[in-house]
C-alpha positions as CSV (number, residue, x, y, z in Angstrom):
1,M,122.6,122.8,132.9
2,N,123.4,125.9,130.9
3,Y,121.1,127.7,128.5
4,M,122.4,125.9,125.4
5,D,122.0,122.5,127.1
6,L,118.4,123.5,128.0
7,L,117.7,124.4,124.4
8,T,119.2,121.2,123.1
9,S,117.2,119.1,125.6
10,Q,113.9,120.9,124.7
11,G,114.6,120.4,121.0
12,A,115.2,116.7,121.5
13,V,111.9,116.4,123.4
14,G,110.1,118.3,120.7
15,L,111.6,116.1,118.0
16,A,110.7,113.0,119.9
17,F,107.1,114.2,120.2
18,V,106.9,114.9,116.5
19,V,108.3,111.5,115.5
20,I,106.0,109.6,117.9
21,F,103.0,111.6,116.7
22,F,103.9,110.9,113.1
23,F,104.2,107.1,113.6
24,L,101.0,107.1,115.6
25,V,99.1,108.8,112.8
26,I,100.5,106.2,110.3
27,I,99.4,103.4,112.6
28,L,95.9,104.8,113.1
29,A,95.5,105.4,109.4
30,A,96.4,101.8,108.6
31,A,94.0,100.6,111.2
32,G,91.2,102.9,110.0
33,R,91.3,101.8,106.4
34,S,88.8,99.0,107.1
35,R,86.3,101.4,108.7
36,S,83.5,102.4,106.4
37,V,82.4,105.2,108.8
38,Q,84.7,107.4,110.8
39,N,83.0,108.4,114.0
40,L,83.8,111.9,115.0
41,R,82.0,114.2,117.5
42,E,79.7,116.7,115.8
43,I,81.0,120.2,115.3
44,Q,78.1,122.3,114.1
45,A,80.3,124.7,112.2
46,F,81.4,122.1,109.8
47,A,77.9,120.7,109.3
48,K,76.8,124.2,108.3
49,L,79.8,124.6,106.0
50,G,78.9,121.4,104.1
51,R,75.3,122.7,103.6
52,A,76.7,126.2,102.6
53,I,78.8,124.6,99.8
54,G,75.8,122.8,98.3
55,L,73.6,125.9,98.6
56,A,76.3,128.1,96.9
57,V,76.5,125.7,93.9
58,E,72.7,125.5,93.6
59,A,72.2,129.3,93.9
60,G,75.1,130.2,91.6
61,K,77.0,132.0,94.4
62,R,80.6,132.1,95.5
63,M,82.5,130.7,98.5
64,H,85.1,133.0,100.0
65,I,88.1,131.6,101.9
66,T,90.4,134.1,103.6
67,L,93.7,132.8,104.9
68,G,94.9,135.6,107.2
69,W,98.4,137.2,107.1
70,G,100.6,134.7,108.9
71,G,104.0,134.1,107.3
72,M,104.9,130.6,106.2
73,I,108.3,130.6,107.7
74,D,107.1,130.8,111.3
75,L,104.5,129.2,113.6
76,R,101.8,131.6,112.4
77,G,101.7,129.9,109.1
78,S,100.4,126.6,110.5
79,S,96.8,127.7,110.7
80,A,97.0,129.0,107.1
81,L,97.9,125.5,106.0
82,V,94.6,124.4,107.4
83,G,93.0,127.1,105.4
84,L,94.6,125.8,102.2
85,T,93.2,122.4,103.0
86,V,89.8,123.9,103.3
87,L,90.3,125.8,100.1
88,E,91.3,122.6,98.2
89,R,88.2,120.8,99.4
90,I,85.8,123.6,98.6
91,A,87.4,124.2,95.2
92,R,86.8,120.5,94.4
93,L,83.2,120.4,95.6
94,A,82.3,123.7,94.1
95,S,84.0,123.2,90.7
96,I,80.7,122.9,88.9
97,S,79.5,126.2,90.2
98,D,79.0,129.2,87.9
99,R,81.0,131.2,90.4
100,P,84.0,129.2,91.7
101,P,85.5,130.0,95.1
102,V,87.9,132.8,95.7
103,A,90.7,133.0,98.3
104,T,92.1,136.2,99.8
105,S,95.2,136.6,102.0
106,G,97.5,139.2,103.4
107,E,100.9,137.6,102.6
108,G,102.6,137.1,99.3
109,V,103.6,133.4,99.7
110,L,100.0,132.6,100.9
111,G,98.7,134.3,97.8
112,V,100.8,132.1,95.5
113,L,99.9,129.0,97.5
114,S,96.2,129.7,97.2
115,Q,96.5,130.1,93.4
116,D,98.5,126.9,93.2
117,T,96.0,125.0,95.4
118,V,93.1,126.0,93.2
119,S,95.0,125.4,90.0
120,G,96.1,122.0,91.1
121,T,92.7,121.0,92.3
122,Y,91.1,121.9,88.9
123,K,93.8,120.0,87.0
124,S,93.3,116.9,89.2
125,I,89.6,116.7,88.2
126,G,90.2,117.4,84.6
127,A,88.9,121.0,84.7
128,G,92.1,123.0,84.4
129,F,90.5,125.2,81.8
130,Q,88.3,126.7,84.5
131,Y,91.2,128.1,86.5
132,N,91.4,131.8,86.9
133,P,94.5,133.4,88.6
134,A,92.1,135.9,90.2
135,A,90.9,133.0,92.4
136,G,93.9,133.7,94.7
137,R,94.4,137.3,95.7
138,V,96.6,139.3,98.1
139,T,94.3,142.1,99.2
140,G,96.9,143.9,101.4
141,L,100.3,143.6,103.0
142,S,99.4,144.8,106.5
143,P,96.7,143.3,108.7
144,L,94.3,146.3,108.4
145,S,94.8,146.8,104.6
146,Y,94.4,143.1,104.1
147,A,91.1,143.0,106.0
148,V,89.8,146.2,104.2
149,G,90.8,144.8,100.8
150,A,88.9,141.6,101.4
151,L,85.6,143.5,102.0
152,P,84.7,144.2,98.3
153,V,84.9,140.4,97.7
154,I,82.2,139.9,100.3
155,Y,80.0,142.8,99.2
156,D,80.4,142.7,95.4
157,E,81.0,139.1,94.3
158,H,77.8,137.3,95.3
159,V,79.5,135.5,98.3
160,S,77.2,133.2,100.2
161,A,79.7,132.1,102.9
162,T,83.1,133.3,104.1
163,V,85.5,130.9,105.8
164,L,88.3,132.5,107.9
165,A,91.1,130.0,108.5
166,G,94.5,131.4,109.3
167,H,96.3,133.9,111.5
168,F,94.3,137.0,112.3
169,G,94.2,139.8,114.8
170,S,91.4,142.1,115.9
171,E,91.0,143.2,112.2
172,G,89.2,139.9,111.6
173,A,86.1,141.6,113.0
174,L,85.9,143.7,109.9
175,I,85.6,140.6,107.7
176,T,83.0,138.8,110.0
177,D,81.0,142.1,110.2
178,A,81.0,142.4,106.4
179,A,79.7,138.8,106.2
180,E,77.0,139.5,108.7
181,R,75.9,142.7,106.9
182,S,75.8,140.9,103.5
183,G,73.7,138.1,104.9
184,S,76.3,135.4,104.3
185,L,77.5,132.7,106.6
186,S,80.8,133.3,108.5
187,L,82.8,130.4,109.8
188,A,86.0,131.5,111.5
189,G,89.0,129.9,113.3
190,S,92.5,131.1,114.1
191,D,95.6,130.2,116.1
192,S,95.5,133.6,117.7
193,I,93.9,134.1,121.1
194,T,92.9,137.7,120.1
195,A,91.2,136.5,116.9
196,Q,89.4,133.7,118.7
197,S,87.9,136.1,121.2
198,V,86.8,138.4,118.4
199,F,85.3,135.5,116.4
200,V,83.3,134.2,119.3
201,A,81.7,137.6,119.5
202,S,81.3,138.3,115.8
203,A,81.3,135.1,113.7
204,Q,78.2,133.1,113.2
205,E,80.2,129.8,113.6
206,P,83.4,130.2,115.5
207,L,86.0,127.4,115.8
208,I,87.5,127.3,119.3
209,G,91.1,126.0,120.0
210,E,92.0,122.8,118.2
211,E,88.7,122.6,116.3
212,L,90.4,124.6,113.5
213,Y,93.1,121.9,113.1
214,A,90.4,119.2,112.8
215,A,89.0,120.9,109.7
216,G,90.6,118.4,107.3
217,A,88.9,115.4,109.0
218,Y,85.5,117.0,109.1
219,I,85.4,118.1,105.5
220,N,86.5,114.6,104.2
221,S,90.0,115.6,103.0
222,G,91.4,112.2,103.6
223,L,92.1,109.4,106.1
224,I,95.3,111.0,107.3
225,H,93.4,114.0,108.6
226,V,91.0,111.7,110.6
227,S,94.0,109.8,112.0
228,S,95.6,113.0,113.0
229,V,92.5,113.9,115.1
230,R,92.6,110.5,116.7
231,A,96.3,110.9,117.5
232,Q,95.6,114.2,119.2
233,D,93.0,112.4,121.3
234,V,95.5,109.8,122.3
235,F,98.1,112.4,123.3
236,R,95.4,114.3,125.2
237,W,94.6,111.3,127.3
238,V,98.3,110.6,127.9
239,L,98.8,114.1,129.2
240,I,95.7,113.9,131.4
241,I,97.0,110.7,133.0
242,A,100.5,112.1,133.4
243,I,99.1,115.2,135.2
244,L,97.0,113.1,137.5
245,V,99.8,110.7,138.3
246,G,102.1,113.6,139.0
247,A,99.6,115.3,141.3
248,V,99.1,112.1,143.3
249,M,102.9,111.5,143.6
250,K,103.3,115.1,144.7
251,M,100.6,114.7,147.4
252,L,102.3,111.5,148.6
253,G,105.7,113.3,148.8
254,L,107.3,111.2,146.0
255,L,108.2,114.2,144.0
């Protein structure tokens, strides 16, 4: 098998995985419509996020969602899509606040998407007049300038909680440190191993691994998000069983 054949076979396997996962999510969503309660394991970070949104509304403070600097045309943009889901939910819940949420990012397309997310959310609840284009901001076009540009939002705009959801590097520590110094909650997750290690050490509530991608399910963004988490669990068990079967077959000399 030459190199191109290998790429073709890997692409076919990847496409099959995506198709199977898609149909599994649809099946689980249809099966879950009759459930009044969706049982998910507790993740403390999301429980604190829910309380922080309520406290921000009551205290007249602002939620800050920062989406990182991953481009939307490569794999780094996948975590930022989770951040946009979080932004949409927070904008909906905090729409009655005197200080609506603000989103920062380090990439132009992300900045436009954050503005569109907030605008669309307000219009869907009949509060389009509340939308301010400054709700979505590009604070810098390099990782360091983006992080530094996000600091005045935390220090100067009455922020009670900062949610980091996107692609970050070690510069993410500047944002979590600013949240700590200002006395606000910091909840952070990323697809980057470097950022995850930084957040474990510096964020009050770090999200590890796939916990970031479960955000939509935990903040009640819809049944599809819950079904996606359940589909991940199904695939996880399938992989575990396949690994165990393969190990046994190897020990028996069948492979």
